[in-house]
N, C-alpha and C positions, 0 to 999 in steps of 0.2 A: 522553630523546631523543624518545620517542613523544609525551609531553605537549607538548614544544616544537613538534613537527610539527603536532599537532592544534590548537595555538593559532594557526597561520598562517591567513590568509584562504583561502577555498576555491579561488580562481583560482591562488594561489601553490602550493597543494598539488597542483592538477592539473598545473601547469607542471613542478613538481619530479618528480612521478610520471612524466610523459611523458618528461622528460629522462633519468630513471633507467632507464625501460624501453628507450629508444633506446640509451642507453649500454651496457646489458647486451647488447642485440642486436648493436650495432656491435662490441663487444669479442668476442663469440662469433664473429662473421663474420671479424673481423681475425685472431684466433688460428687459426681454421680455415684461412683463406687462407695464413697463414704456414706452418702445418704441411704443407699440401698443396704449397706451393712448395718447402719443404725436401725433402720426399719426392721430388718430381719432379726436382729438381736432382741429388739423390744417385742416383736411378735413371739419369739421363742420364750421370752420371759413371761409374757402374758399366758401363753399356753401352759407353761410350767406352773404358774399360780393357779390356773383353773383346774389343772389335773392333780394338784397337791392339796389334800385335806389336812386341816390342822390336827395334830395328834390329840387324841382324846385326853391323855394325861396332861398335856400342856394347857389345853383349854380348861380342864378341871382345876389345875393349879392357878390359872389366871382368875377363875371364878372364885376360888377359895380365898385369893388375895383380896377380893372385894369385901369379904366378910371379916377380914382381920382389921383390927383397929389401926389407925395411922394412915399413911399415904396410900392412895389407890393405885399409884404407879410404882412398881417394884422392878428392880433389876435394871442395870445399865450396861451390862456386858454385851458386846456385839455377838451376833449369831448369824447362821445361814439365813434364817427367816425370823421376822418379828411377828409375834402372835399376841393378840389382845382381844378381850371380850368387850363388846360395845353395848351399852344400855340404850333403852329407848329415849332416855333423857339426855343422851350425848355423853354420859360418863363412860369411863373405860377402866378395864382391869388388865394390866400388862403382865404377861407371863414372865416367870423368872428367866433371866438371861436375854431378854428382848429389849429393844429400844422402844420407848413410847412414841407412837405415831399420832399425829393430830387427827381428831375425828372430824370428818366433813359431813356435809348434808347427805351425800350419797350413802354413807354408813348409817346415819340415823334413819333414812328411808328403809333400809334393809331391816334395821332393828325394830321398826314399827310395823313391819310386814307389808309395806307398800310394794316392795319389789323383792324378788327371790335372792338376787345377788347383785354385786356391783364391782366393776373393775375400773380403777381410776388411779391418777397420780396424786401424791401427797408428799408431806415432808415430816421428818422427825422433829422433836422439840429442839434438836440441835441444828436444824436447817438442812439436813441431808435429804436429797430427793429419793423417794421410794415409789414403787408400784404396789398398789393395795388391791387385794381381792377380798371382799366382804360377802359372807353368806351365812345362812342360818343352818346350824347343825344340831342334831340330837346328842346331848351329853348326859350320860346316866348320873342321876343324883342331883341334877340341876334343873329339872323341869323338862317339858316336852322338847324345846329347841332353844339354842343359845346363839346369838349373833357373834360370829368369830371373824376377825380381820387378820389376814395373813399378808405381810408386806415383805418385799424383797428390795434391798438397796440397789440403786442404779450406778454406784461407783465402780462396780466391777465391769459393767458395760462401758461406762465412760473411759475407764482405763484401757480397755481393748480398742475403743474408737480412737483414743489419743495415740496409741501405738500405731494403729492403721494410718492415721493422718500423718504421723512422722514418716512412716514407710512410703506413703504415696508422695509426700513432698520430696523426699530424697530421690525417688524414682523419676519424678517430674523434672527435678533439676538436672539429673544425669541425662534424661531424654532431651531436654532443651539444649544442653551443651553438645550432646552428640548430634542433634539436628543442625545446630549452627555449624559444627565442623563439617558435617556431610553437605550442608548447603554451600559452604565455601568451596569444598572440593568439586561439587557439581558445577558451581558457577565458573570456577577456573577451567574445568574440563570442557564445559559447554561453550565457553566464550573464547576458546583458543582460535576457532576460525574467524571470530570477530576481531581478535587481536591481529591475526594475519592480514585481514582486510584493512584494519586501521593502519598497520605498518605500511601496506602498499599505498594507501591513499596519501599518507604523510610523505612517502618516498616520491610519489608523483608530484605532489605540491612543492616539494623541496628541489627536485631535479628536473621536473617537466619531462620525465622519461615515460612515454606512453606505451612502451613495449612490455611493461610489467604485467604479468598474468598470475592469477591466484589459482592454485590447484582446487578443482571442484570434486568433492566427495559426497556421494549420496544424492538424495532428491529432496532434502528438507529445506526449510526456509533459509538457512545459512548458505546452502548450496545454490539456491536460486539467487540469493543476493550476490554471491561470488560470481555466478555466471553472468548476471546483469552487469556487474562491475567490469568483467572482462569484455563484454560486448560494448560497453560504454567507452572504455579505453581504446578498443579497436576502432570504433567509429570516430573518436576524436583524432586518433593517429591518421586514419584515412582522410579525414577532413583537413587536417593540417598539411598532409602531403599534397592533397589537391589544391589547397590554397597556395602552397609554395610553388607548385607546378604552374598554377594560374598566373602568379606574379612573374615567374621566370618567362613563361610564354608571352605574357603581355609585354614585358620589357623587351623581349626579342622582336615582337611584332611592331612595337612602337618605335624601335630604333631605326628601322628602314625608312618610314615616311619622314621622321624627324631629321634624319641625316640628309635625305634628299631635299627636304624643305630648307634646312640650314644652308646647304650648298647653293641653292637657287637664290636665297635671300642675300647671301654673301656676294654672289655675282652682281645682283642689282645694287647692293650697297657700294661695292668697289667701283661700279660704273659711275655712281653719283659722286664718289669721293675723288676719283681721278679726272672727272669731267669728260671721259671718253664714252660717249653715248653708244649703246648697243644698236645694231641695225633694227629697224622696226619689226621685221619678221621674227628675228631672234628674241626681241623683247616680248612680243606678243606670245610666242611659244613658251617663254620662260614664265610669264604670268599665268598662262593657261596651266602649266605644270604645277605652279604653286597652288592654284585654285583646286586642281584635282587632288593634290596631296592633302590640302586642308579638308576637302570633302572626305577623303579616305580616312584621315585621322579622326574626324568627328564621328564617322560611322563606327570606327573601331572602339572609340570611347563609349558610344552608346551601347554597343554589344557587350562591352565589359561591365557596364552598369547593369545591364539586364541579367548577366550571368552571376553578378556578385550577390544577388538576393538569394536567401535560403531556398532550397528546393521545395520546402513545405509551405512557403509563403505564396499567396496568390498575388499576381501582378496587379490586380485591381478588382473591383466588384464584378461578380459574374452576372450576366444578364442574357436573356434570350435574344439572339442575333440571327439574321438571315445569312447563312453561309454563302448562298449564291450571289447576294449583293456584295459581300466582302470579296469574293472571288472575282467579280466583275471589276471592282475597283483595283484589285491587284493586277488584273490583266491590262488595264489602262496604263498602269505604271510600267509594266513589263514591255508594253508596246513602245513606250518612250525610250526605254533602254536598248531595245533592239528594233529600230525602225525598219531595217532591211529584212526582217524575218516575217514569216506568215504564222499567225497565231489563230488556230481554230478552236472554238470552245462550244461545249454543250453543257449548259448549266440548268439542272432541274432544281426546283425549290427544296431547300432543306434548312431547318432551323435547329440551332444548337445553343447550349448554355456555355458561354465563354466571355472573356474580356475582349471587347471589339478591337482595341488598338493592338494588343498582343497577337490576336489571331490574324489581323491584317498583315502585321509585320512578318509572321511566320509564312503566310501564303506568298508574300512578296519575295521572301528569301528563297522559297522553292522555285518560283517562276524566274527569279534572277539567276539562280543556278542553272536552270534550263536554257535561258537566253545566253548565258556566258559560254556554255559548252556547245551550243548549236553552231553548225557550219554556216558560212555566209549564204544567204538566200534559203536558209533552211526553214523547217516548220516545227512549231511547238503545238502539241495537241493537249487540250485540257478538257476533262470530262468530270462532271459532278452528277452522280446518280445514286440515290438512296443512301446518302451519307458517306459515300466513297468518292474522294477527289483524287483523280489520277492526272499526272503531268508527265507527258512523254516528249523527250527530245530525240534528235537524230544525230547526236554528237558521237564522240569516240567511245562513250560508255565508261563504266567503272570496272576494272578487273575484279574477278571474284575474290581474290585474296585481300582486296582493299575494302570490300563492302562492310565487313564488321567494324571498320574504323571511321566510317563517314560521319557518324554522329558524335564523335569525340571532339572535345574542345581543341582548337588550334591545329587539328589534323588537316593536312592538305595532301592531295595526291601528288607524287613527284612530277607528273605531267602537267599539273595545274599551278605549280609554284611561280611560273612566269606571269600568270594572270592576276589581276587585282583581287584582293580579298584577304580576310584575316583567318579563315578557317573556323569562324564562329557561327556562321549562318545556319547550318544544319543542326548544330547543337541547340541553338535557340528554337528551331522548329520542333525538335524532339521534346524539349522542355515544355513549350507552350501546348503542344498536342496532348502530352501526358497530363498536364494540369487540367485540361478540358475533358479528361477521361477517354481520350482516343489513343490511336496507335499510328505510327508512321514507319514506312519501310521503303528501301530502294532495291530495285532488282534490274537485271539486264533486260532490255527489250528485244523482241524478235526482230531480226533484220538490222540490229545495231541501235545504239543509243541507250538511254536509261529511262526507267519508269519510276516516278516517285508516287507512292500511294499513301493517302491520309484517310483514316477512318475515324469519324466522330459520331458519338451517339446523339440522336435527336429525332426529329419527326418532320414529315413533309409539310405539315401545317403548324402554325404557331399556337401555343396554348392560349386559352381565353384570358384576356386582360393584358397580354404582352403587347409591346409597342407595334409589332408587325402583324397582329391578329386581324387588322382591318384590311390589310393588303391582299390582293388576289394571288392565288397560288397558280402561277402560269409557268409554263416551260419556256426557258430562255435559251434558244438555240441561235448562236450567232457565229459569224466568221469575221475575224478582225485581220485584215490584210495590211500590207505595208501601204502607205499613202501614195 
């Protein structure tokens, strides 16, 4: 049953649940009304019996019937009330025109004087239910007091209650049907935004069209769901566009080294096939070019792998690392790439929480960028103070209109297109620094050149229990010159 209900459409389930809830509410109200009506009618009947004394003539006729020979029960014609005289021995004398009512123990107690009166239920000899009020009354000619029972049949109350039950049942049925229809209408009206959302999702799944947007009306849950869907499709469209752009840019960047590499290898292969050996100097230069192109291709593939990971994913487990030690290692690598340059460094201790390999790669990219654009015999100045790492070169600098684009993937300044590189280095720097909770920026330097500034949250001393907590916090001021 539950499985069949779950298989119904949502609007049908809402309509059925609404009808069921209204049916239970109407049934509870109807039963309560019927019980209250029955209680009220019986209370009114009891009040009427208590306030109605048996007519003296009727009681006298009933008593006289007891003195007549023959049956002590007389008359069987129905009347408004049944009157009979009850004796202390349980005998009864029925008034003319009354139905005989069974004498119970409560009536005998009144006849014996144990109680003044009694109000209880009983039945006639024919089995009809009645309410009986028995009390002692003074009747002239029959002694000081006579026990008289006045009974009222309950069929008139039962008839009214039956009519009320039929009326309540009819009203309940109409109410349930109306509630079901109203529930179906409300479900259809309320689920129209859900239908629009469903149509949009099915359209996206069928056509992969991420430009679909759902109109947002109001601030309710459906509006929030529609707004979230629009944001999701916009994010997916942006992600797909970035992915397509990344693939296009990667293909463009890979084409140049691959073409050059293919040309050089074809020259070497042709030399071997024809038996015409290349001059030793040309062969050495060709092999050196192949080696450089392979190195550039490997670096480009590594950069693409780094950028292919989701932005929300961490490159590795974060740990407390000494930024000054990583900077010193990156300086050594920069010195090898620019042996003719002068690199001056002032590194004060600073500990950050990051992934060591990714952070070292980011610092190497920044320093490599400074080395690449520094003039021959130039100077690169590196300073680490209170979590701010600045790298200043004395190159041509970056034009102000190009600064907003320096951290974009594959973006390269027109003046730097002749230099080796893929345009991914600074985008990897920005990504790594942001994952470590820091900021990175480039700005023109006074007197020419560019200043790269990296800010990373941390502390001058390592936290207790970290790998570097036992090392001394010393200031490392060094000057690395060309050999």
